[in-house]
C-alpha positions in Angstrom: -16.4 14.5 -102.9 -17.0 18.2 -102.2 -16.5 19.5 -98.7 -19.6 21.1 -97.2 -17.8 23.3 -94.7 -16.2 26.4 -96.2 -14.3 29.3 -94.6 -15.9 32.2 -96.5 -14.2 35.6 -96.9 -16.4 38.6 -97.6 -14.7 42.1 -97.9 -11.9 41.5 -95.5 -8.1 42.1 -95.9 -6.0 39.3 -94.5 -6.5 35.5 -94.1 -3.4 34.1 -92.5 -2.0 31.3 -90.3 -5.2 29.1 -90.4 -5.4 25.3 -90.4 -8.3 23.9 -92.5 -9.0 20.2 -92.7 -10.9 19.4 -94.9 -12.4 22.9 -95.2 -11.6 25.5 -97.9 -11.0 29.2 -98.3 -13.5 30.9 -100.6 -12.9 34.5 -101.8 -16.4 35.6 -102.8 -16.7 39.0 -104.6 -13.6 40.4 -102.8 -10.7 42.6 -103.8 -7.1 42.8 -102.6 -7.2 40.0 -100.0 -3.9 38.9 -98.6 -3.8 35.1 -98.1 -0.7 33.6 -96.5 0.6 30.8 -94.3 -2.6 28.8 -94.4 -2.4 25.0 -94.2 -5.2 23.3 -96.1 -5.8 19.5 -96.2 -8.3 17.8 -98.5 -9.7 21.0 -100.0 -8.5 24.2 -101.7 -8.8 28.0 -102.3 -11.7 29.1 -104.5 -12.4 32.4 -106.1 -15.8 33.7 -107.3 -16.3 37.1 -108.7 -17.0 39.6 -111.4 -15.3 42.1 -112.4 -11.7 41.1 -113.0 -10.5 43.0 -110.0 -12.1 40.2 -107.8 -9.6 37.8 -109.4 -6.3 39.6 -110.0 -5.9 42.0 -107.0 -5.3 39.4 -104.3 -2.0 38.3 -102.8 -2.0 34.5 -102.5 1.4 33.4 -101.3 3.2 30.1 -101.9 3.4 29.9 -98.1 -0.2 28.6 -98.4 -0.2 24.8 -98.8 -2.7 22.3 -100.0 -1.9 18.8 -98.9 1.6 19.9 -97.9 2.4 21.5 -101.3 2.5 25.2 -102.3 -0.4 27.1 -103.9 0.7 28.8 -107.1 -1.2 32.0 -107.9 -0.4 33.2 -111.4 -1.9 36.7 -112.1 -1.4 39.3 -114.7 1.0 37.3 -116.8 0.9 38.9 -120.3 3.6 36.7 -121.9 2.8 33.3 -120.2 4.9 30.8 -118.4 4.9 27.4 -116.9 3.7 26.6 -113.4 6.7 25.1 -111.4 6.5 21.4 -110.5 5.2 20.1 -107.2 2.1 22.4 -106.8 -0.7 21.6 -104.4 -3.1 23.9 -106.2 -2.9 26.3 -109.2 -4.9 29.5 -109.6 -4.6 31.5 -112.8 -6.1 35.0 -113.0 -5.9 37.6 -115.9 -3.1 35.7 -117.7 -2.3 34.6 -121.2 -0.6 31.3 -122.4 0.1 29.7 -119.0 1.1 26.0 -119.1 0.1 23.7 -116.3 1.6 20.2 -116.8 2.8 17.1 -115.0 1.2 18.1 -111.7 -0.5 15.9 -109.1 -3.4 18.1 -107.8 -5.7 15.5 -106.3 -7.6 15.1 -103.0 -8.5 18.8 -102.9 -11.9 19.2 -104.7 -10.5 21.6 -107.3 -6.9 21.5 -108.2 -7.0 24.2 -110.9 -8.9 27.5 -110.8 -8.9 29.8 -113.9 -10.4 33.2 -114.2 -10.3 35.9 -116.9 -7.5 34.1 -118.8 -6.8 32.9 -122.3 -4.7 30.4 -124.1 -4.2 28.2 -121.1 -2.7 24.7 -121.6 -3.4 21.9 -119.2 -1.6 18.6 -120.0 -0.6 15.4 -118.3 -2.0 16.2 -114.9 -3.8 14.2 -112.2 -6.4 16.6 -110.7 -9.5 16.6 -108.5 -11.2 19.2 -110.5 -10.9 22.3 -112.8 -13.1 25.3 -112.6 -13.1 28.1 -115.2 -14.8 31.5 -115.1 -14.5 34.0 -118.0 -11.8 31.8 -119.6 -11.3 31.3 -123.3 -9.1 29.1 -125.6 -8.5 26.4 -123.0 -6.8 23.1 -124.0 -6.9 20.0 -121.9 -4.8 17.0 -123.1 -4.0 13.7 -121.4 -5.3 14.6 -118.0 -7.0 12.4 -115.3 -9.7 14.2 -113.4 -10.9 12.1 -110.5 -12.7 12.3 -107.1 -13.6 16.0 -107.0 -15.6 18.7 -108.7 -14.7 17.5 -112.2 -14.6 20.2 -115.0 -16.9 23.2 -114.5 -16.9 26.2 -116.8 -19.0 29.4 -116.5 -19.1 32.1 -119.1 -16.1 30.4 -120.8 -15.6 29.3 -124.4 -13.3 27.7 -127.1 -12.6 24.7 -124.9 -10.7 21.7 -126.3 -10.6 18.5 -124.3 -8.9 15.4 -125.6 -7.6 12.1 -124.3 -8.8 12.8 -120.8 -10.3 10.5 -118.2 -13.0 12.1 -116.0 -14.3 9.8 -113.4 -16.0 9.7 -110.0 -16.6 13.5 -109.9 -19.6 15.7 -109.3 -19.4 17.0 -112.8 -17.9 15.2 -115.8 -17.8 18.3 -118.0 -20.4 21.0 -117.3 -20.7 24.3 -119.1 -23.1 27.1 -118.2 -22.4 29.8 -120.7 -23.7 33.1 -121.9 -21.0 33.4 -124.6 -22.1 33.6 -128.2 -20.5 32.0 -131.2 -18.7 29.4 -129.1 -17.3 26.1 -130.0 -16.0 22.9 -128.4 -13.7 20.1 -129.4 -14.3 17.0 -127.2 -12.6 14.0 -128.5 -11.3 10.6 -127.2 -12.3 11.1 -123.6 -13.6 8.7 -121.0 -16.3 10.3 -118.9 -17.7 7.7 -116.4 -19.3 7.4 -113.0 -19.8 11.1 -112.4 -23.1 12.7 -111.3 -23.3 14.5 -114.7 -21.6 13.1 -117.8 -21.2 16.0 -120.3 -23.6 18.9 -120.2 -23.0 21.8 -122.5 -25.6 24.6 -122.1 -24.0 27.3 -124.3 -26.1 29.5 -126.6 -25.2 29.7 -130.2 -22.4 27.2 -130.1 -21.0 26.6 -133.6 -18.8 24.2 -135.4 -18.3 21.9 -132.4 -17.0 18.4 -132.6 -17.9 15.7 -130.0 -16.2 12.5 -131.3 -15.3 9.1 -130.0 -16.0 9.7 -126.3 -17.0 7.0 -123.9 -19.8 8.3 -121.7 -20.8 5.5 -119.3 -22.4 5.0 -115.9 -23.1 8.6 -115.0 -25.8 9.1 -112.4 -27.8 11.6 -114.4 -27.6 12.4 -118.1 -24.9 11.1 -120.3 -24.5 13.8 -123.0 -26.6 17.0 -122.9 -26.4 19.7 -125.6 -28.4 22.9 -125.8 -28.4 25.4 -128.8 -25.7 23.9 -131.0 -25.4 24.7 -134.8 -23.2 23.3 -137.5 -21.8 20.7 -135.2 -21.0 17.0 -135.3 -21.7 14.4 -132.6 -20.4 11.1 -133.8 -18.8 7.7 -132.9 -19.5 8.1 -129.2 -20.4 5.3 -126.8 -23.1 6.4 -124.5 -24.4 3.7 -122.1 -25.8 2.9 -118.7 -26.5 6.5 -117.7 -29.2 7.1 -115.2 -31.1 9.7 -117.3 -31.1 10.5 -121.0 -28.2 9.0 -122.9 -28.2 11.9 -125.4 -30.4 14.9 -124.7 -30.3 17.3 -127.6 -32.2 20.6 -127.5 -32.3 23.1 -130.3 -29.7 21.6 -132.6 -29.5 23.4 -135.9 -27.8 22.1 -139.1 -25.9 19.5 -137.0 -25.2 15.8 -137.5 -25.7 13.0 -134.9 -24.3 9.9 -136.5 -22.6 6.5 -135.7 -23.1 6.7 -132.0 -23.6 3.6 -129.8 -26.4 4.3 -127.3 -27.2 1.4 -124.9 -29.3 1.1 -121.7 -30.0 4.7 -120.9 -33.3 6.1 -119.7 -34.2 7.0 -122.5 -31.6 6.7 -125.2 -31.9 9.8 -127.4 -34.2 12.7 -126.5 -34.4 15.3 -129.2 -36.3 18.6 -128.6 -36.7 21.6 -130.8 -38.4 24.5 -128.9 -38.6 26.8 -132.0 
């Protein structure tokens, strides 16, 4: 599901006229790289970095293609906009209120990459995966995430996922977060046959709602929650996962109610570390 071979870029200036199949281009802690006229099949362009300049100073042209379709790199958009139809991959950096909808971004590991952006809407897409870094107020509605990375968020918060199918990925929905006073709305989703179902490791998460999800047949844990307060976990079906059905650590003033938990190993594991 995830290509092992990666063309890595470290502190260089130009990446152009390369053919990669099924390899990716990964911009790791770089600034002001020009990426153009690259043909990528079965993979994508990735960005990893901190500070923001390692996200929004690149030039990534639509002459780059993923599976024969252009890469759209939206950066420094203060007043938002909608990604044009027919994208092969979408990268959003340092932008506000960008809408990504009705796209087919499959067979590339990660179809959507978001960094240092807020108010992003992702709706009615088919996508191999979504990665988020330093992203806030992200809404995903009516998407299908299949056969790729899944949904991965690092240092991101205020994420709302509803009516989405997440299946056959490395991650279902995985958050590793150092953001405080965070919250999630996760409702009416089907998360099945991933390596990890839903794992939210976010300190001091408050007022989250995890409701009416089907979390079935994931290789490891079904639903994992760390450090949640004043939250509700209810009416979920959690079954046939390879590890804990529901693994809850350090929940405070929260409610776990009306869930159906069947044939996990074990069903509900509750730990308070004090």
